[in-house]
N, C-alpha and C positions, 0 to 999 in steps of 0.2 A: 775567844769571847772577852769582852771588856769587863772591867770591874763593875760592881753594882753602883748605880748612881741614883740620887734622890733629889726631887725638887718639889716645891709647893705648887699646887694647881692654883688657878686664878680664883679670886674671891667671888662669891655668888653676887648677883645683882643687888645693889643696895646703895642708897645715897650717902651712906656713912662708911663704906669700905672701898678701898682702892689699892691697886698694886703699889708696893713700896716705891719702886722706881721703874720707869719704862724706858729702855734704851731704844733709840730710833737710829737705824743705820741704813744707808743706801749705797749701791754701787761699790761693793766691798772688794771682790776679787781676791787674789792671793799673791800679794806683793809685800815688800818690807813695810810699806805704808799701811797695808792691811793689818800686819802684825802689831804695829804701834797702836792702831785703832782698837783692836780687840784687847790688847794689854790694858789700854786706857779704860775700856768698857768694864773689864773685870775689876779694876780698881774702884770703879764707881758702883759696883755691887748692885746690878739691876735684878728685879724680880720677874721681868718679862722683857723679851726682845721683839721689836717690830722691824722686819726687813722689808724695805720698800723697793725690791726688785734689783736685778743684776747681781746675782749671788757669786757665781764661780768664774765667770768669763771663760768657761771651757770652750766656747765657740771661737775664741780668738787665740787660743794657746799656741797653735802651730803657725798661724798666719803672721802675727805681729811679733812673736818672740819677746825679747826684752825691750824693744824699742818703744812700743806704745804708739797709738795713733789717735788724736782727738777726733778725727773724722775718718771712719773706716772706708766709706765709699770714695773719698777723695784720695786716700793713700793707696787703695787697692781697687781701682776702677774696673779691672778686668777679671776680678775674682767672681766665678759663677755663683757660688754660695759661700757662706762662711763655714770654715772648717770647724769641726768639733772634736775635742779630745776628751773622751769620757772618763779616763782615770783622774782628770782634774776634779771631777765631782767627788771622787773618793778622797782625794787629798784635801779638798776644801772641808769635807766633813770631819776629817781627823784634825784639821787645823782649828775648827770651831768647837771641838769636843769639850775643852776645858770650860767653855762658856755655856753651851747649850745642853750639857749634861746636868747642869744644876739650875738652869732657868728656861722656862718654856719659850719657844720662838714661834711667832706667827709670820707668815710670808705672803707676798703677792708677787706676781710675775713681772719681769722687765723684758726689754727687747732682747737681751742677751740670753734669755731662756727660750727664745723661739727655736733656735737650732734646726733650721729646715733640713729635711732629709728626703730621700726618694719617696715617691708615691704621695707627696704632699704632707708627710708626717712632720708635725711641729710639737715643741714643748714636751717631748717624750720623757726626757730625764727629769725635768721639773715635776711633771705630773706623777711620775712613778715614785719619786723619792719623798715628796712632801704631801702629807694628808692634811686637808683643811675641812672645817665643819660646814661644807656647802649644803649637804642634805639636811643637817640639823637647822640651818638657817633658811630653809625653803628655796635654796638655789639649785638649779639643775646643772650647774657647771662649777668645776673647781677653780675657774678663773675669777670668780667673784663670790663673795660670801660675807657673813657678818658674825660677830660674837660679842659676848659681854665679858668685861673684866671689872667686877665690882660695880661701881657707879658710872662706868664708861661703856657706851655702845660703840663698837668699832665697825665701820663699813669698809670693806676691802674691794676695790673696783678694778676691773680688767680693762686696760687701755688697748689691748691687742686682740680683742674680740669685739663683736658688734656692740656699740654703745649708743646707737641711734634711738631716738624717742619711740620708734615703732618696734624696737627689738626686745628680746627676752630679758636682757640685763636691765634695761631701763624699767621694764614692767616689774621685775623683781625688786629693784631698788625702791620704786615707789611704794610697793607693798611693805617692804621691810621698814622703811622710814615711818610709814603710817602706823606700824605696830609698836614703835618705840614708846615706852612709858617714861617720860622725863622725870616722873616722881621717883622711879626706881633707878634709872640711869640718867642722871641730869646731863652728863657730858656726852656729846655726840662727836666722834672723831672719825674722819675718813682718810683713806690712804690709797694711792695708786702710783704708778711709776713716773710717768712724764708730767712735769708741772704745767698747770695752766697759766700761772703768773710767773714770769721769768724775764729779767732784764739783761741777761747775758746773751751774747751773739749766738752761742751754741744752743741749738734747739729752740731758738726764738720763734714763738707762735706755732711751734710744730704740731701741737695738739689743740689748736684753736677750734677745730671741728667738734672735738669732745666737749670742750668748754661750752660751746654754743648749744649743744644738745642737753647737757646735764646740769649746768650751773644753776639755772632757775629752780630746779627741784631741790638741790642741796640748800639753796638760800631759803626756800619756802619752809623747810623743816629745821632751819637754824643750826646747821652744822657749825661746831665751835672752832675746830682746828682741822686743817688738811696737811698731811705729810706726803711729800714726793721725793724722788731722786732724779736720775737721768742727767741733769746738769751737774757737772763735776765741780761744784763749788757750794758755798753756803749762802742762802738768802732767806730772810724773813720778811714777810709782807705785813703792812698794816691791814686792818679789816677792810675788805674790798668786795665789791660786787660789780660785774660788768665794767671793769677798769675804773670804777669810781669809788672813792672812799665811802664806806658805809658802816655804821656802828653795828649793824645786824649781819654783816658778812663774816665769813670765816677768817681766821688768821692762817694764811698759807705759809708753809715752811718747806724749803728745799734743802735736803741733806744728802745730795748725791756725791758726797766727798769721802766715802769710806776708805778708799785706798786703791782704786782700780788701776789697771795698766795704761789707761788711755790719757793720763796726765790731767792736771787741774785746769779748769776753764778760767781764763783771766780777762778775756775781752768783753766789755759791756756794749750792748747794742746802741746805747745812747752816746757813746764816745765817737769823735770824728773818725770816719773811715771804717767803722766797725758795724754799721747797719747792714744786715744780710740782705741779699736780693730776694725777690719773691720766689725765685727758683731754688733757693737754699732751704735746708731744714724740712725735707720731705719725710713724712712719717713712714715707718715700716708697716703700718697698718692704718687704714682709714683714708679719708680724703684730705684735701688741702683747702683751708679756709682762711688764708692770710687776709688781714683787713688793714685798711688805713683808718686811723682814728677819726671819728666824726665830730668830736667835741673835745674841749679841754686843752691842756698845754701842748698836746701832740696832734691837734686837729689838722686833718688833711695829709698826715704823714704816716709812714709805716713804722718809723722809730721815733722815740722821744729824743729831745736835744739835751736832756740832762737826766739824772737818776729819777725815775718816775716817782710820783708822790706816794704810790701804793707800795713802793719798795722801801722798807724801813732800814734794813741793814744787809750788807752783802760783803763777803770776803772769800778770796780764793785760797783756801787752806783745807787740808784733809782734817776730818774729825767725825764726831758723832754727837747726838743730842740725848738729853735725859729729860723726860717729862715726869714731874712729881705732882699729882693731883692732891691738893690739900683737903678740899671739901667740895661741896656742890657749887661753890662760887669761884674759888681760886685754884689755879694750877701754875706751878713754877716751871718755866721752860729754860733750859740751859744748854748752850752749844759749847762743847768742849773741843778745842783745837788740839791736834796731835802734838804740836810743839810745846804745849803746856802740860804734858803728861807728868813731868817731874816737878811741877810747881804746885804748892799747896793752895787750895781754894782759888784756883785760877780758871778763867773761862773766857771764851771769845765773845759771847753774847748771852744775855740773861734778861728775862722779862716775866712778869706775872700776866697770865692770860685770865681775864676776869669775865665771868658770865653775868650778863644783865638782861635776862629774858623779858623782864617787865617792860623794857624799852621797845620790844619788837612784837608784842602780843598781837596787835591788830593785824599786821601783815602776815603773821604766821597762820591766821585763820583763813586767809585767802586760798582758794583752791585753784591749782593750775590745771587747765583742761588738757 
């Protein structure tokens, strides 16, 4: 038996109460870089952790060993299924204990949690080990749910289950967003594993189908911030909707740089020779909806010729983020690079996210059929 541990539960819904600090981590794994990330997170003293998928990488433990592979299907084209090594889940839990024994952790599944087994069984370890408030939030699935943390309403979406507008997840999402009381929870934050907006070659436009199905709904209800992982680098977007700068769109942030074994992504799709082909970046779930841009600087092309205007900041480093909501208007976002762990008051990127709902009232009232 372990020692007794104590942590504070999340504050009740209120526009005047927020978690002290929220740590956002993606694609963590169990490597030396993972250790640096968690040491750094502990120093930053979070009151809540949000894991945006790809927790243990147990499904690659035997296959890739210590080498790592940025593209699994490229490096191991003949592997029938990904191997899984279940003790890796136990080791990862012990590794995380110093942090999650004192701070609550909320999770959403990534592709490395799929772990396909015989008889079509998937996600077995993830679903068995992590309980989420799906029933409490009206969801009939542990793959998507919502919860409140003080004045923040979090919506956790599943990218590896049906996300089409005719499906159960979309129906639940619409109902959940419609019930949000912005007087009680002014901030609306969403999270899922693969990013919709991504200027790296890796996973470029991989979940364009999901974006096309769900983006308008999130835009209608004025989601403030979206967190994702999957791409093993850091990228923060300007407010954007349908690849167009929009003051009413969310701020999308990718933090898939927790420390995984698959190496850091460094190639940008807009750099010469780095634009993927239409046959690349096939998702492990869902269809392929790669598009050529119909207007703007990338009109008629699959990739941009320079860093897209919606991409505000990007860097190929391991790290984690800290979200500090100050009040119903301001939230401070800070990305902490692993190499800065021993530097005082150092960070890789920092910005205040400002809510200005009065600018977007008219379009919020529109109803999407």
